[in-house]
MARDOZA-23868 format. One record per residue (C-alpha): residue in three letters; z, x, y; residue number from 1. Coordinates in nm, 3 decimals. Example, Ala and Ser with C-alpha at 12.3 -4.5 7.8 and 13.67 -1.06 7.14 Angstrom:
2
res: ALA, Z: 0.780, X: 1.230, Y: -0.450, n: 1
res: SER, Z: 0.714, X: 1.367, Y: -0.106, n: 2
This chain:
313
res: MET, Z: 0.289, X: 1.809, Y: -2.126, n: 1
res: THR, Z: 0.020, X: 1.834, Y: -1.920, n: 2
res: GLY, Z: -0.043, X: 1.490, Y: -1.847, n: 3
res: TYR, Z: 0.302, X: 1.488, Y: -1.711, n: 4
res: LEU, Z: 0.289, X: 1.757, Y: -1.529, n: 5
res: LEU, Z: -0.052, X: 1.610, Y: -1.335, n: 6
res: GLU, Z: 0.229, X: 1.296, Y: -1.334, n: 7
res: ILE, Z: 0.472, X: 1.493, Y: -1.106, n: 8
res: GLY, Z: 0.167, X: 1.623, Y: -0.881, n: 9
res: GLN, Z: 0.025, X: 1.324, Y: -0.861, n: 10
res: ALA, Z: 0.313, X: 1.189, Y: -0.677, n: 11
res: LEU, Z: 0.392, X: 1.499, Y: -0.527, n: 12
res: LEU, Z: 0.009, X: 1.485, Y: -0.404, n: 13
res: ALA, Z: 0.111, X: 1.153, Y: -0.276, n: 14
res: LEU, Z: 0.403, X: 1.230, Y: -0.066, n: 15
res: LEU, Z: 0.194, X: 1.509, Y: 0.088, n: 16
res: LEU, Z: -0.086, X: 1.295, Y: 0.237, n: 17
res: ALA, Z: 0.044, X: 0.946, Y: 0.272, n: 18
res: PRO, Z: 0.248, X: 1.043, Y: 0.667, n: 19
res: GLY, Z: -0.117, X: 1.221, Y: 0.748, n: 20
res: LEU, Z: -0.336, X: 0.858, Y: 0.635, n: 21
res: THR, Z: -0.088, X: 0.709, Y: 0.860, n: 22
res: GLY, Z: -0.178, X: 0.951, Y: 1.154, n: 23
res: PHE, Z: -0.516, X: 0.954, Y: 1.123, n: 24
res: ILE, Z: -0.566, X: 0.587, Y: 1.148, n: 25
res: ARG, Z: -0.353, X: 0.607, Y: 1.458, n: 26
res: TRP, Z: -0.563, X: 0.910, Y: 1.602, n: 27
res: VAL, Z: -0.925, X: 0.709, Y: 1.508, n: 28
res: LYS, Z: -0.809, X: 0.405, Y: 1.656, n: 29
res: ALA, Z: -0.678, X: 0.640, Y: 1.973, n: 30
res: ARG, Z: -1.069, X: 0.754, Y: 2.009, n: 31
res: LEU, Z: -1.217, X: 0.431, Y: 1.962, n: 32
res: GLN, Z: -1.009, X: 0.338, Y: 2.208, n: 33
res: GLY, Z: -1.046, X: 0.587, Y: 2.453, n: 34
res: ARG, Z: -0.770, X: 0.750, Y: 2.451, n: 35
res: ARG, Z: -0.645, X: 1.121, Y: 2.338, n: 36
res: GLY, Z: -0.373, X: 0.971, Y: 2.130, n: 37
res: ALA, Z: -0.125, X: 1.194, Y: 1.938, n: 38
res: PRO, Z: -0.288, X: 1.455, Y: 1.676, n: 39
res: PRO, Z: -0.313, X: 1.313, Y: 1.325, n: 40
res: TRP, Z: -0.044, X: 1.545, Y: 1.143, n: 41
res: GLN, Z: 0.216, X: 1.401, Y: 1.392, n: 42
res: PRO, Z: 0.367, X: 1.141, Y: 1.138, n: 43
res: TYR, Z: 0.510, X: 1.507, Y: 0.995, n: 44
res: TYR, Z: 0.680, X: 1.608, Y: 1.302, n: 45
res: ASP, Z: 0.863, X: 1.276, Y: 1.328, n: 46
res: LEU, Z: 0.946, X: 1.273, Y: 0.972, n: 47
res: ARG, Z: 1.108, X: 1.595, Y: 1.013, n: 48
res: LYS, Z: 1.318, X: 1.508, Y: 1.385, n: 49
res: LEU, Z: 1.404, X: 1.191, Y: 1.202, n: 50
res: PHE, Z: 1.547, X: 1.363, Y: 0.900, n: 51
res: GLY, Z: 1.749, X: 1.650, Y: 1.138, n: 52
res: LYS, Z: 1.901, X: 1.304, Y: 1.315, n: 53
res: ASP, Z: 2.263, X: 1.154, Y: 1.299, n: 54
res: VAL, Z: 2.287, X: 0.827, Y: 1.100, n: 55
res: VAL, Z: 2.412, X: 0.503, Y: 1.348, n: 56
res: VAL, Z: 2.496, X: 0.215, Y: 1.104, n: 57
res: SER, Z: 2.612, X: -0.096, Y: 1.225, n: 58
res: LYS, Z: 2.991, X: -0.182, Y: 1.177, n: 59
res: ASN, Z: 2.884, X: -0.514, Y: 0.966, n: 60
res: ALA, Z: 2.675, X: -0.321, Y: 0.756, n: 61
res: SER, Z: 2.764, X: -0.275, Y: 0.382, n: 62
res: TRP, Z: 2.669, X: -0.076, Y: 0.120, n: 63
res: LEU, Z: 2.343, X: -0.273, Y: 0.040, n: 64
res: PHE, Z: 2.273, X: -0.105, Y: 0.451, n: 65
res: ARG, Z: 2.291, X: 0.238, Y: 0.319, n: 66
res: PHE, Z: 2.138, X: 0.156, Y: -0.011, n: 67
res: ALA, Z: 1.835, X: 0.015, Y: 0.046, n: 68
res: PRO, Z: 1.610, X: 0.263, Y: 0.210, n: 69
res: TYR, Z: 1.666, X: 0.489, Y: -0.117, n: 70
res: MET, Z: 1.565, X: 0.224, Y: -0.364, n: 71
res: ILE, Z: 1.266, X: 0.114, Y: -0.125, n: 72
res: PHE, Z: 1.119, X: 0.479, Y: -0.110, n: 73
res: ALA, Z: 1.204, X: 0.531, Y: -0.521, n: 74
res: SER, Z: 0.998, X: 0.215, Y: -0.593, n: 75
res: THR, Z: 0.748, X: 0.305, Y: -0.399, n: 76
res: LEU, Z: 0.721, X: 0.648, Y: -0.536, n: 77
res: ALA, Z: 0.746, X: 0.507, Y: -0.908, n: 78
res: VAL, Z: 0.410, X: 0.351, Y: -0.809, n: 79
res: THR, Z: 0.270, X: 0.636, Y: -0.702, n: 80
res: MET, Z: 0.268, X: 0.779, Y: -1.119, n: 81
res: ILE, Z: 0.112, X: 0.424, Y: -1.243, n: 82
res: VAL, Z: -0.182, X: 0.398, Y: -0.956, n: 83
res: PRO, Z: -0.491, X: 0.639, Y: -1.116, n: 84
res: LEU, Z: -0.491, X: 0.862, Y: -0.808, n: 85
res: VAL, Z: -0.675, X: 1.131, Y: -0.911, n: 86
res: ALA, Z: -0.705, X: 1.127, Y: -1.290, n: 87
res: ALA, Z: -0.725, X: 0.813, Y: -1.567, n: 88
res: PRO, Z: -0.546, X: 0.760, Y: -1.770, n: 89
res: LEU, Z: -0.229, X: 0.948, Y: -1.747, n: 90
res: PRO, Z: 0.068, X: 0.927, Y: -2.012, n: 91
res: PHE, Z: 0.259, X: 0.674, Y: -1.779, n: 92
res: ASP, Z: -0.042, X: 0.428, Y: -1.794, n: 93
res: ALA, Z: 0.142, X: 0.344, Y: -2.123, n: 94
res: VAL, Z: 0.483, X: 0.260, Y: -1.922, n: 95
res: GLY, Z: 0.349, X: 0.057, Y: -1.666, n: 96
res: ASP, Z: 0.032, X: -0.178, Y: -1.580, n: 97
res: LEU, Z: -0.113, X: -0.401, Y: -1.335, n: 98
res: LEU, Z: 0.274, X: -0.606, Y: -1.354, n: 99
res: ALA, Z: 0.477, X: -0.345, Y: -1.351, n: 100
res: VAL, Z: 0.297, X: -0.232, Y: -0.992, n: 101
res: VAL, Z: 0.313, X: -0.595, Y: -0.893, n: 102
res: TYR, Z: 0.672, X: -0.602, Y: -0.937, n: 103
res: LEU, Z: 0.790, X: -0.262, Y: -0.804, n: 104
res: LEU, Z: 0.579, X: -0.324, Y: -0.472, n: 105
res: LEU, Z: 0.759, X: -0.685, Y: -0.479, n: 106
res: LEU, Z: 1.099, X: -0.478, Y: -0.555, n: 107
res: GLY, Z: 1.088, X: -0.268, Y: -0.249, n: 108
res: THR, Z: 0.966, X: -0.574, Y: -0.023, n: 109
res: PHE, Z: 1.266, X: -0.747, Y: -0.183, n: 110
res: PHE, Z: 1.545, X: -0.491, Y: -0.050, n: 111
res: LEU, Z: 1.386, X: -0.408, Y: 0.274, n: 112
res: ALA, Z: 1.403, X: -0.809, Y: 0.358, n: 113
res: LEU, Z: 1.813, X: -0.805, Y: 0.225, n: 114
res: ALA, Z: 1.901, X: -0.490, Y: 0.482, n: 115
res: GLY, Z: 1.750, X: -0.645, Y: 0.770, n: 116
res: LEU, Z: 1.924, X: -0.937, Y: 0.716, n: 117
res: ASP, Z: 2.307, X: -0.746, Y: 0.602, n: 118
res: PRO, Z: 2.373, X: -0.649, Y: 0.958, n: 119
res: GLY, Z: 2.379, X: -0.964, Y: 1.062, n: 120
res: THR, Z: 2.158, X: -0.951, Y: 1.334, n: 121
res: PRO, Z: 1.844, X: -1.203, Y: 1.472, n: 122
res: PHE, Z: 1.556, X: -1.003, Y: 1.484, n: 123
res: GLY, Z: 1.626, X: -0.846, Y: 1.118, n: 124
res: GLY, Z: 1.656, X: -1.196, Y: 0.990, n: 125
res: MET, Z: 1.357, X: -1.337, Y: 1.162, n: 126
res: GLY, Z: 1.161, X: -1.023, Y: 1.072, n: 127
res: ALA, Z: 1.299, X: -1.062, Y: 0.644, n: 128
res: SER, Z: 1.225, X: -1.442, Y: 0.651, n: 129
res: ARG, Z: 0.876, X: -1.361, Y: 0.817, n: 130
res: GLU, Z: 0.836, X: -1.116, Y: 0.516, n: 131
res: MET, Z: 0.960, X: -1.306, Y: 0.272, n: 132
res: THR, Z: 0.656, X: -1.598, Y: 0.365, n: 133
res: ILE, Z: 0.458, X: -1.358, Y: 0.372, n: 134
res: ALA, Z: 0.524, X: -1.139, Y: 0.012, n: 135
res: ALA, Z: 0.560, X: -1.505, Y: -0.180, n: 136
res: ILE, Z: 0.187, X: -1.593, Y: -0.147, n: 137
res: ALA, Z: 0.070, X: -1.203, Y: -0.087, n: 138
res: GLU, Z: 0.231, X: -1.036, Y: -0.444, n: 139
res: PRO, Z: 0.021, X: -1.280, Y: -0.653, n: 140
res: THR, Z: -0.294, X: -1.264, Y: -0.463, n: 141
res: ILE, Z: -0.233, X: -0.892, Y: -0.574, n: 142
res: ALA, Z: -0.199, X: -0.934, Y: -0.916, n: 143
res: LEU, Z: -0.525, X: -1.179, Y: -0.933, n: 144
res: ALA, Z: -0.728, X: -0.956, Y: -0.752, n: 145
res: ILE, Z: -0.674, X: -0.652, Y: -1.024, n: 146
res: PHE, Z: -0.672, X: -0.942, Y: -1.368, n: 147
res: GLY, Z: -1.010, X: -0.998, Y: -1.249, n: 148
res: LEU, Z: -1.088, X: -0.659, Y: -1.309, n: 149
res: ALA, Z: -0.828, X: -0.667, Y: -1.633, n: 150
res: VAL, Z: -1.093, X: -0.953, Y: -1.787, n: 151
res: GLY, Z: -1.381, X: -0.736, Y: -1.801, n: 152
res: ALA, Z: -1.152, X: -0.395, Y: -1.992, n: 153
res: GLY, Z: -0.982, X: -0.672, Y: -2.185, n: 154
res: SER, Z: -0.650, X: -0.526, Y: -2.076, n: 155
res: THR, Z: -0.419, X: -0.495, Y: -1.749, n: 156
res: ASN, Z: -0.384, X: -0.113, Y: -1.802, n: 157
res: LEU, Z: -0.475, X: 0.079, Y: -1.450, n: 158
res: GLY, Z: -0.613, X: 0.370, Y: -1.641, n: 159
res: ARG, Z: -0.840, X: 0.181, Y: -1.886, n: 160
res: ILE, Z: -0.935, X: -0.061, Y: -1.608, n: 161
res: VAL, Z: -1.026, X: 0.294, Y: -1.427, n: 162
res: ALA, Z: -1.216, X: 0.415, Y: -1.763, n: 163
res: GLN, Z: -1.408, X: 0.052, Y: -1.867, n: 164
res: THR, Z: -1.557, X: 0.053, Y: -1.491, n: 165
res: LEU, Z: -1.684, X: 0.399, Y: -1.488, n: 166
res: ALA, Z: -1.821, X: 0.361, Y: -1.870, n: 167
res: ASN, Z: -2.022, X: 0.050, Y: -1.701, n: 168
res: PRO, Z: -2.103, X: 0.116, Y: -1.314, n: 169
res: GLY, Z: -2.334, X: -0.099, Y: -1.333, n: 170
res: GLY, Z: -2.061, X: -0.401, Y: -1.304, n: 171
res: VAL, Z: -1.916, X: -0.306, Y: -0.988, n: 172
res: ILE, Z: -2.212, X: -0.495, Y: -0.823, n: 173
res: ASN, Z: -2.073, X: -0.847, Y: -0.982, n: 174
res: PRO, Z: -1.947, X: -1.122, Y: -0.785, n: 175
res: GLY, Z: -1.619, X: -1.129, Y: -0.921, n: 176
res: HIS, Z: -1.577, X: -0.743, Y: -0.843, n: 177
res: LEU, Z: -1.676, X: -0.775, Y: -0.430, n: 178
res: LEU, Z: -1.453, X: -1.130, Y: -0.456, n: 179
res: GLY, Z: -1.166, X: -0.917, Y: -0.559, n: 180
res: PHE, Z: -1.199, X: -0.637, Y: -0.351, n: 181
res: SER, Z: -1.258, X: -0.883, Y: -0.056, n: 182
res: ALA, Z: -0.901, X: -1.010, Y: -0.138, n: 183
res: LEU, Z: -0.711, X: -0.736, Y: -0.198, n: 184
res: PHE, Z: -0.782, X: -0.605, Y: 0.079, n: 185
res: ILE, Z: -0.669, X: -0.911, Y: 0.331, n: 186
res: VAL, Z: -0.340, X: -0.859, Y: 0.090, n: 187
res: MET, Z: -0.358, X: -0.495, Y: 0.197, n: 188
res: LEU, Z: -0.383, X: -0.544, Y: 0.552, n: 189
res: ALA, Z: -0.058, X: -0.805, Y: 0.549, n: 190
res: GLU, Z: 0.148, X: -0.640, Y: 0.270, n: 191
res: THR, Z: 0.118, X: -0.271, Y: 0.514, n: 192
res: GLY, Z: 0.177, X: -0.428, Y: 0.836, n: 193
res: ARG, Z: -0.169, X: -0.382, Y: 0.977, n: 194
res: MET, Z: -0.391, X: -0.625, Y: 1.224, n: 195
res: PRO, Z: -0.417, X: -0.897, Y: 1.255, n: 196
res: VAL, Z: -0.149, X: -1.015, Y: 1.044, n: 197
res: ASP, Z: 0.129, X: -0.735, Y: 1.220, n: 198
res: ASN, Z: 0.072, X: -0.509, Y: 1.482, n: 199
res: PRO, Z: 0.253, X: -0.164, Y: 1.393, n: 200
res: SER, Z: 0.257, X: -0.033, Y: 1.735, n: 201
res: THR, Z: 0.463, X: -0.292, Y: 1.882, n: 202
res: HIS, Z: 0.825, X: -0.375, Y: 1.914, n: 203
res: LEU, Z: 0.797, X: -0.744, Y: 2.081, n: 204
res: GLU, Z: 1.022, X: -0.985, Y: 1.937, n: 205
res: LEU, Z: 0.772, X: -1.262, Y: 1.911, n: 206
res: THR, Z: 0.528, X: -1.091, Y: 1.717, n: 207
res: MET, Z: 0.716, X: -0.789, Y: 1.508, n: 208
res: ILE, Z: 0.763, X: -0.898, Y: 1.090, n: 209
res: HIS, Z: 0.824, X: -0.489, Y: 0.928, n: 210
res: GLU, Z: 0.946, X: -0.353, Y: 1.258, n: 211
res: ALA, Z: 1.194, X: -0.628, Y: 1.330, n: 212
res: MET, Z: 1.372, X: -0.540, Y: 0.947, n: 213
res: ILE, Z: 1.429, X: -0.176, Y: 1.075, n: 214
res: LEU, Z: 1.497, X: -0.182, Y: 1.406, n: 215
res: GLU, Z: 1.882, X: -0.117, Y: 1.292, n: 216
res: TYR, Z: 1.811, X: 0.191, Y: 1.076, n: 217
res: SER, Z: 1.808, X: 0.554, Y: 1.256, n: 218
res: GLY, Z: 1.770, X: 0.918, Y: 1.149, n: 219
res: ARG, Z: 1.726, X: 1.006, Y: 0.779, n: 220
res: TYR, Z: 1.740, X: 0.639, Y: 0.607, n: 221
res: LEU, Z: 1.449, X: 0.550, Y: 0.873, n: 222
res: ALA, Z: 1.299, X: 0.818, Y: 0.769, n: 223
res: LEU, Z: 1.242, X: 0.721, Y: 0.466, n: 224
res: ILE, Z: 1.177, X: 0.368, Y: 0.528, n: 225
res: GLU, Z: 0.897, X: 0.494, Y: 0.733, n: 226
res: TRP, Z: 0.769, X: 0.777, Y: 0.426, n: 227
res: ALA, Z: 0.729, X: 0.518, Y: 0.221, n: 228
res: ALA, Z: 0.586, X: 0.265, Y: 0.428, n: 229
res: ALA, Z: 0.321, X: 0.528, Y: 0.465, n: 230
res: LEU, Z: 0.295, X: 0.544, Y: 0.124, n: 231
res: LYS, Z: 0.235, X: 0.175, Y: 0.056, n: 232
res: LEU, Z: -0.030, X: 0.237, Y: 0.213, n: 233
res: LEU, Z: -0.211, X: 0.478, Y: 0.047, n: 234
res: VAL, Z: -0.083, X: 0.272, Y: -0.302, n: 235
res: PHE, Z: -0.283, X: 0.072, Y: -0.136, n: 236
res: PHE, Z: -0.566, X: 0.216, Y: -0.077, n: 237
res: SER, Z: -0.607, X: 0.413, Y: -0.386, n: 238
res: LEU, Z: -0.601, X: 0.079, Y: -0.564, n: 239
res: LEU, Z: -0.867, X: -0.018, Y: -0.352, n: 240
res: SER, Z: -1.117, X: 0.304, Y: -0.387, n: 241
res: ASN, Z: -1.003, X: 0.405, Y: -0.771, n: 242
res: LEU, Z: -1.026, X: 0.045, Y: -0.944, n: 243
res: PHE, Z: -1.331, X: -0.128, Y: -0.794, n: 244
res: LEU, Z: -1.477, X: 0.214, Y: -0.642, n: 245
res: PRO, Z: -1.338, X: 0.472, Y: -0.967, n: 246
res: TRP, Z: -1.634, X: 0.719, Y: -0.924, n: 247
res: GLY, Z: -1.505, X: 1.103, Y: -0.860, n: 248
res: VAL, Z: -1.161, X: 1.018, Y: -1.113, n: 249
res: ALA, Z: -1.082, X: 1.326, Y: -1.335, n: 250
res: THR, Z: -1.136, X: 1.130, Y: -1.679, n: 251
res: ALA, Z: -1.120, X: 1.508, Y: -1.808, n: 252
res: LEU, Z: -0.773, X: 1.761, Y: -1.726, n: 253
res: THR, Z: -0.988, X: 2.040, Y: -1.644, n: 254
res: PRO, Z: -0.925, X: 2.224, Y: -1.268, n: 255
res: GLY, Z: -1.312, X: 2.171, Y: -1.194, n: 256
res: ALA, Z: -1.310, X: 1.770, Y: -1.248, n: 257
res: LEU, Z: -0.934, X: 1.776, Y: -1.068, n: 258
res: GLY, Z: -1.057, X: 1.944, Y: -0.809, n: 259
res: VAL, Z: -1.296, X: 1.696, Y: -0.732, n: 260
res: ALA, Z: -1.123, X: 1.422, Y: -0.792, n: 261
res: VAL, Z: -0.905, X: 1.518, Y: -0.495, n: 262
res: ILE, Z: -1.176, X: 1.585, Y: -0.266, n: 263
res: ALA, Z: -1.301, X: 1.263, Y: -0.394, n: 264
res: LEU, Z: -0.952, X: 1.050, Y: -0.322, n: 265
res: ALA, Z: -0.907, X: 1.235, Y: 0.013, n: 266
res: LEU, Z: -1.301, X: 1.083, Y: 0.173, n: 267
res: LYS, Z: -1.213, X: 0.771, Y: -0.037, n: 268
res: LEU, Z: -0.876, X: 0.714, Y: 0.199, n: 269
res: ALA, Z: -1.078, X: 0.852, Y: 0.507, n: 270
res: ALA, Z: -1.318, X: 0.610, Y: 0.442, n: 271
res: LEU, Z: -1.094, X: 0.303, Y: 0.417, n: 272
res: ALA, Z: -0.888, X: 0.447, Y: 0.704, n: 273
res: VAL, Z: -1.181, X: 0.427, Y: 0.975, n: 274
res: THR, Z: -1.191, X: 0.091, Y: 0.826, n: 275
res: VAL, Z: -0.879, X: 0.008, Y: 0.887, n: 276
res: ALA, Z: -0.876, X: 0.158, Y: 1.237, n: 277
res: VAL, Z: -1.212, X: 0.027, Y: 1.336, n: 278
res: LEU, Z: -1.083, X: -0.329, Y: 1.243, n: 279
res: GLU, Z: -0.770, X: -0.282, Y: 1.394, n: 280
res: THR, Z: -0.978, X: -0.275, Y: 1.736, n: 281
res: ARG, Z: -1.208, X: -0.512, Y: 1.718, n: 282
res: LEU, Z: -0.910, X: -0.814, Y: 1.572, n: 283
res: ALA, Z: -0.685, X: -0.951, Y: 1.784, n: 284
res: LYS, Z: -0.354, X: -1.035, Y: 1.609, n: 285
res: LEU, Z: -0.316, X: -1.366, Y: 1.416, n: 286
res: ARG, Z: -0.073, X: -1.642, Y: 1.537, n: 287
res: LEU, Z: 0.246, X: -1.641, Y: 1.300, n: 288
res: PHE, Z: 0.138, X: -1.981, Y: 1.137, n: 289
res: ARG, Z: -0.249, X: -1.889, Y: 1.110, n: 290
res: VAL, Z: -0.112, X: -1.560, Y: 0.884, n: 291
res: PRO, Z: -0.040, X: -1.806, Y: 0.518, n: 292
res: GLU, Z: -0.402, X: -1.998, Y: 0.618, n: 293
res: LEU, Z: -0.539, X: -1.603, Y: 0.568, n: 294
res: LEU, Z: -0.334, X: -1.530, Y: 0.295, n: 295
res: ALA, Z: -0.430, X: -1.856, Y: 0.146, n: 296
res: VAL, Z: -0.822, X: -1.758, Y: 0.185, n: 297
res: SER, Z: -0.778, X: -1.440, Y: -0.022, n: 298
res: PHE, Z: -0.553, X: -1.594, Y: -0.280, n: 299
res: VAL, Z: -0.916, X: -1.813, Y: -0.287, n: 300
res: LEU, Z: -1.111, X: -1.519, Y: -0.307, n: 301
res: ALA, Z: -0.920, X: -1.336, Y: -0.595, n: 302
res: LEU, Z: -0.919, X: -1.688, Y: -0.747, n: 303
res: LEU, Z: -1.293, X: -1.720, Y: -0.803, n: 304
res: SER, Z: -1.279, X: -1.352, Y: -0.894, n: 305
res: VAL, Z: -1.091, X: -1.379, Y: -1.180, n: 306
res: THR, Z: -1.308, X: -1.747, Y: -1.295, n: 307
res: SER, Z: -1.596, X: -1.499, Y: -1.222, n: 308
res: SER, Z: -1.561, X: -1.274, Y: -1.430, n: 309
res: PHE, Z: -1.437, X: -1.483, Y: -1.751, n: 310
res: LEU, Z: -1.772, X: -1.642, Y: -1.665, n: 311
res: LEU, Z: -1.981, X: -1.289, Y: -1.687, n: 312
res: ARG, Z: -1.827, X: -1.189, Y: -1.959, n: 313
């Protein structure tokens, strides 16, 4: 029972931290650019405002347009119960593993693309086409990057991968580990719509991908999609930090260990957020036709990670 309560608490923690993580990245970027910027907690105000607004729906939209935000939010929230955020192993580890995480993330992307196509607007169709082009390369790379760790652990179970890495900390510095981290980091930038793949702070029609699919949304529907996007960013940050650098993850369900795990998670998320903010202020956005080349590099890195893991066993 304690394990299941912790699963629920972990999901609630992710819901609480996700908007703040997005706001923190924006705040750091503003500081690096010499601007004051909005405070890190601004996304919480934005979500509250959106939930209080009326919904405007196109007359061409079907039931799918109304259903998609709930599916996107629910599938992303379900991932937070499988990914080891503060503790490992947990009861839901037996239900979902690496493949479940990949398919749940892909499910949200699929419904977001369908929702972009549903109203029949040119921007929605353009964004959906671009999103699925990226997902076709990015999703297999996620599986390969983590599978390199699964080879060493002998299981695709994320909790067992964390436990195995904690038991063998010297394995963190092997080539396969570093290659997998690099591959997943590049994919994270693409899947969460960050620079240099997408610019989250613009609505320029020639460059936007994620924003093009949600232009028709408003009110609570837009709030759910924005919250799900923040959750997705937190999930990828957690995969990068707790699978490849799992120190701080609680292996005993005691108040002290869980407290240390929450603090360690917050520090890791902050470090990755600063890294992303620095990259976004130093890199220019890639041309759309160059994005598959970048993702192909990440796929090769993930493939090399798996190969290295087999050779160094």
